[in-house]
Predicted model as a PDB file, atoms N, CA, C, CB and O in Angstrom, pLDDT in the B-factor column:
MODEL        1                                                                  
ATOM      1  N   MET A   1     105.454  86.911 107.849  1.00 34.00           N  
ATOM      2  CA  MET A   1     104.043  86.874 106.920  1.00 34.00           C  
ATOM      3  C   MET A   1     104.700  86.488 106.133  1.00 34.00           C  
ATOM      4  CB  MET A   1     103.077  88.064 106.487  1.00 34.00           C  
ATOM      5  O   MET A   1     105.822  86.755 105.701  1.00 34.00           O  
ATOM      6  N   PRO A   2     103.610  85.508 105.844  1.00 42.00           N  
ATOM      7  CA  PRO A   2     103.703  85.143 103.988  1.00 42.00           C  
ATOM      8  C   PRO A   2     103.142  86.368 103.131  1.00 42.00           C  
ATOM      9  CB  PRO A   2     102.553  83.619 103.451  1.00 42.00           C  
ATOM     10  O   PRO A   2     102.569  87.449 103.265  1.00 42.00           O  
ATOM     11  N   ASP A   3     103.826  85.258 101.881  1.00 75.00           N  
ATOM     12  CA  ASP A   3     103.300  85.782 100.731  1.00 75.00           C  
ATOM     13  C   ASP A   3     101.330  85.930 100.672  1.00 75.00           C  
ATOM     14  CB  ASP A   3     103.986  84.698  99.553  1.00 75.00           C  
ATOM     15  O   ASP A   3     100.632  84.927 100.824  1.00 75.00           O  
ATOM     16  N   LEU A   4     100.736  87.309 100.435  1.00 86.00           N  
ATOM     17  CA  LEU A   4      99.364  87.108 100.009  1.00 86.00           C  
ATOM     18  C   LEU A   4      98.672  86.996  99.530  1.00 86.00           C  
ATOM     19  CB  LEU A   4      98.931  87.266 100.019  1.00 86.00           C  
ATOM     20  O   LEU A   4      98.730  87.505  98.410  1.00 86.00           O  
ATOM     21  N   ASP A   5      97.435  86.269  99.896  1.00 89.00           N  
ATOM     22  CA  ASP A   5      96.609  85.826  98.195  1.00 89.00           C  
ATOM     23  C   ASP A   5      96.187  86.447  97.202  1.00 89.00           C  
ATOM     24  CB  ASP A   5      95.495  85.299  98.173  1.00 89.00           C  
ATOM     25  O   ASP A   5      94.975  86.363  97.004  1.00 89.00           O  
ATOM     26  N   TRP A   6      96.992  87.256  96.266  1.00 93.00           N  
ATOM     27  CA  TRP A   6      96.278  88.080  95.292  1.00 93.00           C  
ATOM     28  C   TRP A   6      95.298  87.380  94.160  1.00 93.00           C  
ATOM     29  CB  TRP A   6      97.344  88.841  94.589  1.00 93.00           C  
ATOM     30  O   TRP A   6      95.431  86.375  93.461  1.00 93.00           O  
ATOM     31  N   ARG A   7      94.569  88.068  94.256  1.00 95.00           N  
ATOM     32  CA  ARG A   7      93.373  86.875  93.484  1.00 95.00           C  
ATOM     33  C   ARG A   7      92.926  88.060  91.668  1.00 95.00           C  
ATOM     34  CB  ARG A   7      91.138  86.622  95.165  1.00 95.00           C  
ATOM     35  O   ARG A   7      92.313  89.083  91.972  1.00 95.00           O  
ATOM     36  N   PRO A   8      93.095  87.972  90.697  1.00 96.00           N  
ATOM     37  CA  PRO A   8      92.372  88.741  89.929  1.00 96.00           C  
ATOM     38  C   PRO A   8      90.895  90.353  90.574  1.00 96.00           C  
ATOM     39  CB  PRO A   8      91.749  87.374  89.161  1.00 96.00           C  
ATOM     40  O   PRO A   8      90.116  90.463  91.520  1.00 96.00           O  
ATOM     41  N   TYR A   9      91.212  91.093  89.547  1.00 94.00           N  
ATOM     42  CA  TYR A   9      90.471  92.297  91.057  1.00 94.00           C  
ATOM     43  C   TYR A   9      89.603  91.944  89.605  1.00 94.00           C  
ATOM     44  CB  TYR A   9      91.228  94.563  91.940  1.00 94.00           C  
ATOM     45  O   TYR A   9      89.704  92.016  88.380  1.00 94.00           O  
ATOM     46  N   ASP A  10      88.521  91.437  90.889  1.00 90.00           N  
ATOM     47  CA  ASP A  10      87.702  91.622  90.312  1.00 90.00           C  
ATOM     48  C   ASP A  10      86.304  93.039  91.088  1.00 90.00           C  
ATOM     49  CB  ASP A  10      87.432  90.121  90.091  1.00 90.00           C  
ATOM     50  O   ASP A  10      85.740  93.303  92.150  1.00 90.00           O  
ATOM     51  N   CYS A  11      86.406  93.680  89.212  1.00 86.00           N  
ATOM     52  CA  CYS A  11      85.248  94.896  89.592  1.00 86.00           C  
ATOM     53  C   CYS A  11      84.376  94.773  89.681  1.00 86.00           C  
ATOM     54  CB  CYS A  11      84.971  95.786  89.060  1.00 86.00           C  
ATOM     55  O   CYS A  11      84.099  93.733  89.083  1.00 86.00           O  
ATOM     56  N   ARG A  12      83.570  95.176  90.084  1.00 80.00           N  
ATOM     57  CA  ARG A  12      82.031  95.138  91.031  1.00 80.00           C  
ATOM     58  C   ARG A  12      81.263  96.412  90.131  1.00 80.00           C  
ATOM     59  CB  ARG A  12      82.256  95.658  93.214  1.00 80.00           C  
ATOM     60  O   ARG A  12      80.236  96.805  90.684  1.00 80.00           O  
ATOM     61  N   GLY A  13      81.526  96.956  89.126  1.00 74.00           N  
ATOM     62  CA  GLY A  13      81.364  97.777  88.553  1.00 74.00           C  
ATOM     63  C   GLY A  13      80.611  98.989  89.239  1.00 74.00           C  
ATOM     64  O   GLY A  13      79.453  99.347  89.022  1.00 74.00           O  
ATOM     65  N   THR A  14      81.682  99.633  90.265  1.00 77.00           N  
ATOM     66  CA  THR A  14      80.998 100.261  91.494  1.00 77.00           C  
ATOM     67  C   THR A  14      82.338 101.148  91.465  1.00 77.00           C  
ATOM     68  CB  THR A  14      80.529  99.192  93.051  1.00 77.00           C  
ATOM     69  O   THR A  14      83.500 100.747  91.399  1.00 77.00           O  
ATOM     70  N   ARG A  15      81.765 102.699  91.546  1.00 86.00           N  
ATOM     71  CA  ARG A  15      82.969 103.505  91.277  1.00 86.00           C  
ATOM     72  C   ARG A  15      84.331 103.438  92.883  1.00 86.00           C  
ATOM     73  CB  ARG A  15      82.173 105.339  90.942  1.00 86.00           C  
ATOM     74  O   ARG A  15      84.199 103.295  94.099  1.00 86.00           O  
ATOM     75  N   SER A  16      85.210 103.584  92.187  1.00 90.00           N  
ATOM     76  CA  SER A  16      86.620 103.507  93.470  1.00 90.00           C  
ATOM     77  C   SER A  16      86.868 104.364  94.237  1.00 90.00           C  
ATOM     78  CB  SER A  16      87.962 103.445  93.069  1.00 90.00           C  
ATOM     79  O   SER A  16      86.579 105.262  93.446  1.00 90.00           O  
ATOM     80  N   ARG A  17      87.187 104.940  95.191  1.00 93.00           N  
ATOM     81  CA  ARG A  17      87.561 105.374  96.152  1.00 93.00           C  
ATOM     82  C   ARG A  17      88.863 105.410  96.471  1.00 93.00           C  
ATOM     83  CB  ARG A  17      87.009 104.940  96.847  1.00 93.00           C  
ATOM     84  O   ARG A  17      88.809 105.487  97.699  1.00 93.00           O  
ATOM     85  N   VAL A  18      89.716 105.406  96.249  1.00 95.00           N  
ATOM     86  CA  VAL A  18      90.844 105.110  96.861  1.00 95.00           C  
ATOM     87  C   VAL A  18      91.040 106.282  97.925  1.00 95.00           C  
ATOM     88  CB  VAL A  18      91.980 104.937  95.828  1.00 95.00           C  
ATOM     89  O   VAL A  18      90.771 107.482  97.889  1.00 95.00           O  
ATOM     90  N   SER A  19      91.691 105.347  99.010  1.00 95.00           N  
ATOM     91  CA  SER A  19      91.924 106.933 100.244  1.00 95.00           C  
ATOM     92  C   SER A  19      93.490 106.373 100.212  1.00 95.00           C  
ATOM     93  CB  SER A  19      90.837 107.007 102.486  1.00 95.00           C  
ATOM     94  O   SER A  19      94.130 106.982 101.069  1.00 95.00           O  
ATOM     95  N   GLU A  20      94.068 105.696  99.713  1.00 96.00           N  
ATOM     96  CA  GLU A  20      95.719 106.048  99.938  1.00 96.00           C  
ATOM     97  C   GLU A  20      96.615 105.429  99.075  1.00 96.00           C  
ATOM     98  CB  GLU A  20      96.269 105.634 101.313  1.00 96.00           C  
ATOM     99  O   GLU A  20      96.026 105.101  98.045  1.00 96.00           O  
ATOM    100  N   PHE A  21      97.717 105.152  99.065  1.00 96.00           N  
ATOM    101  CA  PHE A  21      98.597 104.734  97.604  1.00 96.00           C  
ATOM    102  C   PHE A  21      99.798 104.928  97.701  1.00 96.00           C  
ATOM    103  CB  PHE A  21      98.306 105.464  96.329  1.00 96.00           C  
ATOM    104  O   PHE A  21     100.496 105.876  98.061  1.00 96.00           O  
ATOM    105  N   VAL A  22     100.022 103.646  97.242  1.00 96.00           N  
ATOM    106  CA  VAL A  22     102.547 103.409  97.506  1.00 96.00           C  
ATOM    107  C   VAL A  22     102.102 102.503  96.333  1.00 96.00           C  
ATOM    108  CB  VAL A  22     103.922 102.109  99.685  1.00 96.00           C  
ATOM    109  O   VAL A  22     101.243 101.622  96.296  1.00 96.00           O  
ATOM    110  N   THR A  23     103.005 103.016  95.317  1.00 95.00           N  
ATOM    111  CA  THR A  23     104.211 102.956  94.067  1.00 95.00           C  
ATOM    112  C   THR A  23     105.846 102.121  94.688  1.00 95.00           C  
ATOM    113  CB  THR A  23     104.642 104.999  93.550  1.00 95.00           C  
ATOM    114  O   THR A  23     106.582 102.322  95.654  1.00 95.00           O  
ATOM    115  N   ARG A  24     105.846 101.352  93.771  1.00 92.00           N  
ATOM    116  CA  ARG A  24     107.174 100.863  93.642  1.00 92.00           C  
ATOM    117  C   ARG A  24     107.773 100.386  92.220  1.00 92.00           C  
ATOM    118  CB  ARG A  24     107.235  99.788  94.536  1.00 92.00           C  
ATOM    119  O   ARG A  24     107.598  99.426  91.469  1.00 92.00           O  
ATOM    120  N   GLY A  25     108.208 101.022  92.230  1.00 93.00           N  
ATOM    121  CA  GLY A  25     108.689 101.003  90.960  1.00 93.00           C  
ATOM    122  C   GLY A  25     106.995 101.004  89.733  1.00 93.00           C  
ATOM    123  O   GLY A  25     105.881 101.527  89.718  1.00 93.00           O  
ATOM    124  N   LYS A  26     107.837 100.039  88.880  1.00 95.00           N  
ATOM    125  CA  LYS A  26     106.610  99.956  88.431  1.00 95.00           C  
ATOM    126  C   LYS A  26     105.383  99.069  89.393  1.00 95.00           C  
ATOM    127  CB  LYS A  26     106.854  99.380  87.080  1.00 95.00           C  
ATOM    128  O   LYS A  26     104.576  98.729  88.527  1.00 95.00           O  
ATOM    129  N   VAL A  27     104.996  98.675  90.400  1.00 95.00           N  
ATOM    130  CA  VAL A  27     104.134  98.418  91.365  1.00 95.00           C  
ATOM    131  C   VAL A  27     103.456  99.227  92.188  1.00 95.00           C  
ATOM    132  CB  VAL A  27     104.590  97.802  91.977  1.00 95.00           C  
ATOM    133  O   VAL A  27     103.707  99.484  93.366  1.00 95.00           O  
ATOM    134  N   GLU A  28     102.079  99.842  91.117  1.00 96.00           N  
ATOM    135  CA  GLU A  28     101.516 100.453  92.440  1.00 96.00           C  
ATOM    136  C   GLU A  28     100.353 100.116  93.461  1.00 96.00           C  
ATOM    137  CB  GLU A  28     101.202 101.543  92.113  1.00 96.00           C  
ATOM    138  O   GLU A  28      99.537  99.933  92.558  1.00 96.00           O  
ATOM    139  N   PHE A  29      99.552  99.867  94.697  1.00 96.00           N  
ATOM    140  CA  PHE A  29      99.519  99.255  95.507  1.00 96.00           C  
ATOM    141  C   PHE A  29      97.855 100.510  95.579  1.00 96.00           C  
ATOM    142  CB  PHE A  29     101.018  99.013  96.546  1.00 96.00           C  
ATOM    143  O   PHE A  29      97.982 101.496  94.854  1.00 96.00           O  
ATOM    144  N   GLU A  30      96.833 100.444  96.180  1.00 97.00           N  
ATOM    145  CA  GLU A  30      96.437 101.215  96.422  1.00 97.00           C  
ATOM    146  C   GLU A  30      95.126 100.983  97.116  1.00 97.00           C  
ATOM    147  CB  GLU A  30      96.577 101.805  95.540  1.00 97.00           C  
ATOM    148  O   GLU A  30      94.241 100.324  96.570  1.00 97.00           O  
ATOM    149  N   LEU A  31      95.001 101.452  98.176  1.00 97.00           N  
ATOM    150  CA  LEU A  31      92.901 101.016  99.681  1.00 97.00           C  
ATOM    151  C   LEU A  31      92.234 101.772  99.094  1.00 97.00           C  
ATOM    152  CB  LEU A  31      92.584 101.663 101.947  1.00 97.00           C  
ATOM    153  O   LEU A  31      92.290 103.000  99.032  1.00 97.00           O  
ATOM    154  N   CYS A  32      91.124 100.581  98.332  1.00 95.00           N  
ATOM    155  CA  CYS A  32      89.906 101.626  97.802  1.00 95.00           C  
ATOM    156  C   CYS A  32      89.060 101.269  99.150  1.00 95.00           C  
ATOM    157  CB  CYS A  32      88.962 101.194  96.005  1.00 95.00           C  
ATOM    158  O   CYS A  32      89.474 100.819 100.219  1.00 95.00           O  
ATOM    159  N   SER A  33      87.751 101.614  98.751  1.00 92.00           N  
ATOM    160  CA  SER A  33      86.562 101.307  98.965  1.00 92.00           C  
ATOM    161  C   SER A  33      85.089 101.614  97.888  1.00 92.00           C  
ATOM    162  CB  SER A  33      86.529 101.897 100.144  1.00 92.00           C  
ATOM    163  O   SER A  33      84.449 102.602  97.530  1.00 92.00           O  
ATOM    164  N   GLU A  34      85.049 100.340  97.694  1.00 90.00           N  
ATOM    165  CA  GLU A  34      83.711  99.791  96.102  1.00 90.00           C  
ATOM    166  C   GLU A  34      82.352  99.209  97.155  1.00 90.00           C  
ATOM    167  CB  GLU A  34      84.562  97.714  94.610  1.00 90.00           C  
ATOM    168  O   GLU A  34      82.065  98.180  97.766  1.00 90.00           O  
ATOM    169  N   GLY A  35      81.905 100.252  96.972  1.00 84.00           N  
ATOM    170  CA  GLY A  35      80.512  99.595  97.335  1.00 84.00           C  
ATOM    171  C   GLY A  35      80.956  99.609  98.130  1.00 84.00           C  
ATOM    172  O   GLY A  35      82.146  99.571  97.815  1.00 84.00           O  
ATOM    173  N   GLY A  36      80.832  99.663  99.776  1.00 86.00           N  
ATOM    174  CA  GLY A  36      80.538  99.381 100.366  1.00 86.00           C  
ATOM    175  C   GLY A  36      81.356  98.364 101.616  1.00 86.00           C  
ATOM    176  O   GLY A  36      80.989  98.175 102.776  1.00 86.00           O  
ATOM    177  N   GLN A  37      82.483  97.858 100.956  1.00 90.00           N  
ATOM    178  CA  GLN A  37      83.707  96.867 101.043  1.00 90.00           C  
ATOM    179  C   GLN A  37      84.615  97.788 100.897  1.00 90.00           C  
ATOM    180  CB  GLN A  37      83.874  95.656  99.990  1.00 90.00           C  
ATOM    181  O   GLN A  37      84.721  98.898 100.375  1.00 90.00           O  
ATOM    182  N   ASP A  38      85.677  96.534 101.902  1.00 93.00           N  
ATOM    183  CA  ASP A  38      87.277  97.387 101.904  1.00 93.00           C  
ATOM    184  C   ASP A  38      88.013  96.297 100.348  1.00 93.00           C  
ATOM    185  CB  ASP A  38      88.559  97.011 104.128  1.00 93.00           C  
ATOM    186  O   ASP A  38      87.353  95.420  99.790  1.00 93.00           O  
ATOM    187  N   VAL A  39      89.523  96.703  99.941  1.00 95.00           N  
ATOM    188  CA  VAL A  39      90.279  95.961  99.238  1.00 95.00           C  
ATOM    189  C   VAL A  39      90.936  96.508  98.811  1.00 95.00           C  
ATOM    190  CB  VAL A  39      89.945  95.324  98.543  1.00 95.00           C  
ATOM    191  O   VAL A  39      90.780  97.667  98.427  1.00 95.00           O  
ATOM    192  N   ILE A  40      92.382  95.512  98.700  1.00 96.00           N  
ATOM    193  CA  ILE A  40      93.699  96.327  98.133  1.00 96.00           C  
ATOM    194  C   ILE A  40      94.138  96.393  96.904  1.00 96.00           C  
ATOM    195  CB  ILE A  40      94.772  95.957  98.633  1.00 96.00           C  
ATOM    196  O   ILE A  40      94.692  95.305  96.748  1.00 96.00           O  
ATOM    197  N   ARG A  41      94.243  97.010  95.896  1.00 96.00           N  
ATOM    198  CA  ARG A  41      94.410  96.795  94.408  1.00 96.00           C  
ATOM    199  C   ARG A  41      95.727  96.613  94.357  1.00 96.00           C  
ATOM    200  CB  ARG A  41      93.944  97.907  93.444  1.00 96.00           C  
ATOM    201  O   ARG A  41      96.428  97.156  95.210  1.00 96.00           O  
ATOM    202  N   ARG A  42      96.418  95.649  93.133  1.00 96.00           N  
ATOM    203  CA  ARG A  42      97.709  96.103  93.356  1.00 96.00           C  
ATOM    204  C   ARG A  42      97.915  95.809  91.608  1.00 96.00           C  
ATOM    205  CB  ARG A  42      98.755  95.177  94.704  1.00 96.00           C  
ATOM    206  O   ARG A  42      97.550  94.757  91.084  1.00 96.00           O  
ATOM    207  N   THR A  43      98.685  97.154  90.712  1.00 97.00           N  
ATOM    208  CA  THR A  43      98.272  97.039  89.285  1.00 97.00           C  
ATOM    209  C   THR A  43     100.628  97.108  88.575  1.00 97.00           C  
ATOM    210  CB  THR A  43      96.660  99.067  88.717  1.00 97.00           C  
ATOM    211  O   THR A  43     101.680  97.728  88.419  1.00 97.00           O  
ATOM    212  N   ASP A  44      99.886  95.946  88.487  1.00 97.00           N  
ATOM    213  CA  ASP A  44     101.778  95.489  87.764  1.00 97.00           C  
ATOM    214  C   ASP A  44     101.839  96.404  86.261  1.00 97.00           C  
ATOM    215  CB  ASP A  44     102.034  93.103  87.139  1.00 97.00           C  
ATOM    216  O   ASP A  44     100.975  96.664  85.423  1.00 97.00           O  
ATOM    217  N   ARG A  45     103.295  96.742  86.378  1.00 97.00           N  
ATOM    218  CA  ARG A  45     103.116  97.464  85.604  1.00 97.00           C  
ATOM    219  C   ARG A  45     104.576  97.294  84.311  1.00 97.00           C  
ATOM    220  CB  ARG A  45     102.846  98.761  86.460  1.00 97.00           C  
ATOM    221  O   ARG A  45     105.117  97.890  83.380  1.00 97.00           O  
ATOM    222  N   SER A  46     104.638  96.003  85.140  1.00 95.00           N  
ATOM    223  CA  SER A  46     106.696  96.000  84.570  1.00 95.00           C  
ATOM    224  C   SER A  46     106.523  94.386  83.223  1.00 95.00           C  
ATOM    225  CB  SER A  46     108.492  95.199  86.910  1.00 95.00           C  
ATOM    226  O   SER A  46     107.569  93.853  82.854  1.00 95.00           O  
ATOM    227  N   GLY A  47     105.297  93.908  82.744  1.00 95.00           N  
ATOM    228  CA  GLY A  47     105.178  93.560  81.625  1.00 95.00           C  
ATOM    229  C   GLY A  47     104.288  94.167  80.608  1.00 95.00           C  
ATOM    230  O   GLY A  47     103.847  95.232  81.041  1.00 95.00           O  
ATOM    231  N   LYS A  48     103.815  93.862  79.303  1.00 96.00           N  
ATOM    232  CA  LYS A  48     103.395  94.398  78.025  1.00 96.00           C  
ATOM    233  C   LYS A  48     102.239  94.753  78.279  1.00 96.00           C  
ATOM    234  CB  LYS A  48     103.437  93.587  76.887  1.00 96.00           C  
ATOM    235  O   LYS A  48     101.565  95.485  77.554  1.00 96.00           O  
ATOM    236  N   ARG A  49     101.781  94.125  79.662  1.00 97.00           N  
ATOM    237  CA  ARG A  49     100.740  94.733  79.990  1.00 97.00           C  
ATOM    238  C   ARG A  49     100.419  95.418  80.954  1.00 97.00           C  
ATOM    239  CB  ARG A  49     100.111  94.186  79.957  1.00 97.00           C  
ATOM    240  O   ARG A  49     101.331  95.157  81.738  1.00 97.00           O  
ATOM    241  N   PRO A  50      99.626  96.262  81.563  1.00 97.00           N  
ATOM    242  CA  PRO A  50      98.985  96.875  83.234  1.00 97.00           C  
ATOM    243  C   PRO A  50      98.269  94.754  83.576  1.00 97.00           C  
ATOM    244  CB  PRO A  50      96.821  98.941  82.951  1.00 97.00           C  
ATOM    245  O   PRO A  50      97.739  94.015  82.747  1.00 97.00           O  
ATOM    246  N   VAL A  51      98.658  94.407  85.342  1.00 97.00           N  
ATOM    247  CA  VAL A  51      97.870  93.178  85.566  1.00 97.00           C  
ATOM    248  C   VAL A  51      97.927  93.373  86.632  1.00 97.00           C  
ATOM    249  CB  VAL A  51      98.180  91.877  85.166  1.00 97.00           C  
ATOM    250  O   VAL A  51      99.002  93.413  87.232  1.00 97.00           O  
ATOM    251  N   VAL A  52      96.192  93.645  87.472  1.00 97.00           N  
ATOM    252  CA  VAL A  52      96.129  94.036  88.252  1.00 97.00           C  
ATOM    253  C   VAL A  52      94.759  92.968  89.145  1.00 97.00           C  
ATOM    254  CB  VAL A  52      96.145  95.425  87.861  1.00 97.00           C  
ATOM    255  O   VAL A  52      93.836  92.304  88.673  1.00 97.00           O  
ATOM    256  N   SER A  53      95.382  93.325  91.185  1.00 96.00           N  
ATOM    257  CA  SER A  53      94.851  92.110  90.896  1.00 96.00           C  
ATOM    258  C   SER A  53      93.722  92.306  93.177  1.00 96.00           C  
ATOM    259  CB  SER A  53      96.742  90.419  90.359  1.00 96.00           C  
ATOM    260  O   SER A  53      92.668  92.841  93.523  1.00 96.00           O  
ATOM    261  N   GLU A  54      94.000  92.108  93.374  1.00 95.00           N  
ATOM    262  CA  GLU A  54      93.088  92.487  94.336  1.00 95.00           C  
ATOM    263  C   GLU A  54      93.565  91.908  95.616  1.00 95.00           C  
ATOM    264  CB  GLU A  54      91.704  92.066  93.987  1.00 95.00           C  
ATOM    265  O   GLU A  54      94.544  91.233  95.297  1.00 95.00           O  
ATOM    266  N   VAL A  55      93.373  91.811  97.003  1.00 93.00           N  
ATOM    267  CA  VAL A  55      93.517  90.823  97.468  1.00 93.00           C  
ATOM    268  C   VAL A  55      92.547  92.147  99.597  1.00 93.00           C  
ATOM    269  CB  VAL A  55      95.706  89.987  97.028  1.00 93.00           C  
ATOM    270  O   VAL A  55      92.552  93.351  99.855  1.00 93.00           O  
ATOM    271  N   GLY A  56      92.076  91.104 100.258  1.00 88.00           N  
ATOM    272  CA  GLY A  56      91.543  92.427 101.470  1.00 88.00           C  
ATOM    273  C   GLY A  56      90.308  92.437 101.216  1.00 88.00           C  
ATOM    274  O   GLY A  56      89.865  93.474 101.710  1.00 88.00           O  
ATOM    275  N   ARG A  57      89.125  91.600 100.495  1.00 88.00           N  
ATOM    276  CA  ARG A  57      87.998  92.064 100.050  1.00 88.00           C  
ATOM    277  C   ARG A  57      86.772  91.338 101.199  1.00 88.00           C  
ATOM    278  CB  ARG A  57      87.899  91.648  98.366  1.00 88.00           C  
ATOM    279  O   ARG A  57      85.871  91.830 101.879  1.00 88.00           O  
ATOM    280  N   SER A  58      87.220  90.117 101.019  1.00 87.00           N  
ATOM    281  CA  SER A  58      86.044  89.429 101.812  1.00 87.00           C  
ATOM    282  C   SER A  58      86.678  90.337 103.795  1.00 87.00           C  
ATOM    283  CB  SER A  58      86.248  86.896 101.557  1.00 87.00           C  
ATOM    284  O   SER A  58      85.852  90.362 104.707  1.00 87.00           O  
ATOM    285  N   LEU A  59      87.370  90.615 103.898  1.00 91.00           N  
ATOM    286  CA  LEU A  59      87.714  90.657 105.350  1.00 91.00           C  
ATOM    287  C   LEU A  59      86.944  92.630 106.296  1.00 91.00           C  
ATOM    288  CB  LEU A  59      89.971  90.454 105.250  1.00 91.00           C  
ATOM    289  O   LEU A  59      86.438  93.670 105.874  1.00 91.00           O  
ATOM    290  N   THR A  60      87.210  92.249 107.190  1.00 93.00           N  
ATOM    291  CA  THR A  60      86.526  93.511 108.293  1.00 93.00           C  
ATOM    292  C   THR A  60      87.048  94.455 107.583  1.00 93.00           C  
ATOM    293  CB  THR A  60      86.984  93.666 110.063  1.00 93.00           C  
ATOM    294  O   THR A  60      87.749  94.356 106.575  1.00 93.00           O  
ATOM    295  N   HIS A  61      86.594  95.619 108.280  1.00 93.00           N  
ATOM    296  CA  HIS A  61      87.509  97.438 107.380  1.00 93.00           C  
ATOM    297  C   HIS A  61      88.815  97.100 108.632  1.00 93.00           C  
ATOM    298  CB  HIS A  61      86.172 100.007 107.758  1.00 93.00           C  
ATOM    299  O   HIS A  61      89.980  97.112 108.236  1.00 93.00           O  
ATOM    300  N   ARG A  62      88.663  96.951 109.394  1.00 95.00           N  
ATOM    301  CA  ARG A  62      89.605  96.943 110.980  1.00 95.00           C  
ATOM    302  C   ARG A  62      90.745  95.877 110.075  1.00 95.00           C  
ATOM    303  CB  ARG A  62      88.534  95.964 112.952  1.00 95.00           C  
ATOM    304  O   ARG A  62      91.809  96.495 110.103  1.00 95.00           O  
ATOM    305  N   ALA A  63      90.937  94.690 109.378  1.00 93.00           N  
ATOM    306  CA  ALA A  63      91.484  93.435 109.066  1.00 93.00           C  
ATOM    307  C   ALA A  63      91.842  94.222 107.943  1.00 93.00           C  
ATOM    308  CB  ALA A  63      90.637  92.004 108.985  1.00 93.00           C  
ATOM    309  O   ALA A  63      93.067  94.113 107.894  1.00 93.00           O  
ATOM    310  N   THR A  64      91.438  95.022 106.923  1.00 93.00           N  
ATOM    311  CA  THR A  64      91.674  95.968 105.616  1.00 93.00           C  
ATOM    312  C   THR A  64      92.504  96.177 105.667  1.00 93.00           C  
ATOM    313  CB  THR A  64      91.172  97.030 105.274  1.00 93.00           C  
ATOM    314  O   THR A  64      93.431  95.645 105.055  1.00 93.00           O  
ATOM    315  N   LEU A  65      92.586  97.631 106.922  1.00 94.00           N  
ATOM    316  CA  LEU A  65      93.275  97.725 106.833  1.00 94.00           C  
ATOM    317  C   LEU A  65      94.378  98.454 107.843  1.00 94.00           C  
ATOM    318  CB  LEU A  65      92.977  97.847 106.005  1.00 94.00           C  
ATOM    319  O   LEU A  65      94.857  99.584 107.937  1.00 94.00           O  
ATOM    320  N   ASP A  66      94.566  96.760 108.784  1.00 93.00           N  
ATOM    321  CA  ASP A  66      96.130  95.895 109.434  1.00 93.00           C  
ATOM    322  C   ASP A  66      97.363  95.679 107.987  1.00 93.00           C  
ATOM    323  CB  ASP A  66      95.542  93.736 110.161  1.00 93.00           C  
ATOM    324  O   ASP A  66      98.542  95.987 107.819  1.00 93.00           O  
ATOM    325  N   LEU A  67      96.252  94.952 107.115  1.00 93.00           N  
ATOM    326  CA  LEU A  67      96.950  94.732 105.221  1.00 93.00           C  
ATOM    327  C   LEU A  67      97.519  95.398 104.924  1.00 93.00           C  
ATOM    328  CB  LEU A  67      96.267  94.754 103.962  1.00 93.00           C  
ATOM    329  O   LEU A  67      98.481  95.251 104.171  1.00 93.00           O  
ATOM    330  N   TRP A  68      97.155  96.316 105.378  1.00 94.00           N  
ATOM    331  CA  TRP A  68      97.143  97.891 104.021  1.00 94.00           C  
ATOM    332  C   TRP A  68      98.799  98.023 104.552  1.00 94.00           C  
ATOM    333  CB  TRP A  68      95.649 100.020 104.483  1.00 94.00           C  
ATOM    334  O   TRP A  68      99.830  97.961 103.882  1.00 94.00           O  
ATOM    335  N   LYS A  69      98.589  98.249 106.168  1.00 93.00           N  
ATOM    336  CA  LYS A  69      99.497  99.077 106.552  1.00 93.00           C  
ATOM    337  C   LYS A  69     101.623  98.144 106.339  1.00 93.00           C  
ATOM    338  CB  LYS A  69      98.759  99.465 108.404  1.00 93.00           C  
ATOM    339  O   LYS A  69     102.756  98.498 106.015  1.00 93.00           O  
ATOM    340  N   LEU A  70     100.639  96.486 106.954  1.00 91.00           N  
ATOM    341  CA  LEU A  70     102.062  95.878 105.930  1.00 91.00           C  
ATOM    342  C   LEU A  70     102.471  95.992 104.002  1.00 91.00           C  
ATOM    343  CB  LEU A  70     101.899  94.117 106.152  1.00 91.00           C  
ATOM    344  O   LEU A  70     103.522  96.063 103.365  1.00 91.00           O  
ATOM    345  N   VAL A  71     101.235  95.964 103.695  1.00 91.00           N  
ATOM    346  CA  VAL A  71     101.081  96.375 102.120  1.00 91.00           C  
ATOM    347  C   VAL A  71     101.972  97.575 102.106  1.00 91.00           C  
ATOM    348  CB  VAL A  71      99.413  96.779 101.554  1.00 91.00           C  
ATOM    349  O   VAL A  71     102.962  97.214 101.470  1.00 91.00           O  
ATOM    350  N   ALA A  72     102.169  99.111 102.568  1.00 91.00           N  
ATOM    351  CA  ALA A  72     102.399 100.057 102.490  1.00 91.00           C  
ATOM    352  C   ALA A  72     103.597 100.778 103.219  1.00 91.00           C  
ATOM    353  CB  ALA A  72     101.448 100.357 102.616  1.00 91.00           C  
ATOM    354  O   ALA A  72     103.995 101.943 103.242  1.00 91.00           O  
ATOM    355  N   MET A  73     104.065  99.431 103.891  1.00 89.00           N  
ATOM    356  CA  MET A  73     105.367  99.272 104.700  1.00 89.00           C  
ATOM    357  C   MET A  73     106.471  98.437 103.194  1.00 89.00           C  
ATOM    358  CB  MET A  73     104.977  97.969 106.506  1.00 89.00           C  
ATOM    359  O   MET A  73     107.332  98.974 102.497  1.00 89.00           O  
ATOM    360  N   GLY A  74     105.881  96.819 103.168  1.00 83.00           N  
ATOM    361  CA  GLY A  74     106.214  96.383 101.877  1.00 83.00           C  
ATOM    362  C   GLY A  74     106.698  95.136 102.192  1.00 83.00           C  
ATOM    363  O   GLY A  74     107.721  94.520 101.895  1.00 83.00           O  
ATOM    364  N   ASP A  75     105.522  94.856 103.003  1.00 71.00           N  
ATOM    365  CA  ASP A  75     105.531  93.193 103.206  1.00 71.00           C  
ATOM    366  C   ASP A  75     104.481  93.353 102.231  1.00 71.00           C  
ATOM    367  CB  ASP A  75     105.178  92.280 104.865  1.00 71.00           C  
ATOM    368  O   ASP A  75     103.880  94.339 101.804  1.00 71.00           O  
ATOM    369  N   GLY A  76     104.400  91.624 101.899  1.00 61.00           N  
ATOM    370  CA  GLY A  76     103.249  90.945 101.506  1.00 61.00           C  
ATOM    371  C   GLY A  76     103.272  91.159  99.869  1.00 61.00           C  
ATOM    372  O   GLY A  76     102.536  90.740  98.976  1.00 61.00           O  
ATOM    373  N   GLY A  77     104.174  91.804  99.872  1.00 58.00           N  
ATOM    374  CA  GLY A  77     103.126  92.616  98.126  1.00 58.00           C  
ATOM    375  C   GLY A  77     103.431  91.607  96.864  1.00 58.00           C  
ATOM    376  O   GLY A  77     102.952  91.843  95.755  1.00 58.00           O  
TER     377      GLY A  77                                                      
ENDMDL                                                                          
END                                                                             
């Protein structure tokens, strides 16, 4: 699987509902629902400031869940 296209997190001003999360060292991944969209959020705390990025916002619900399974297993992060 190629590296995922992590983009800067686009906070849409809605409440984020985290349904699952995985932590690997100083990096955490969250499967979220925001304003009717699914998104996978990554927060990297290894530097001086946390860096938050996202992937999957434009995918279907099923495709985001499939992608989440790969991220949760450690692929593509």
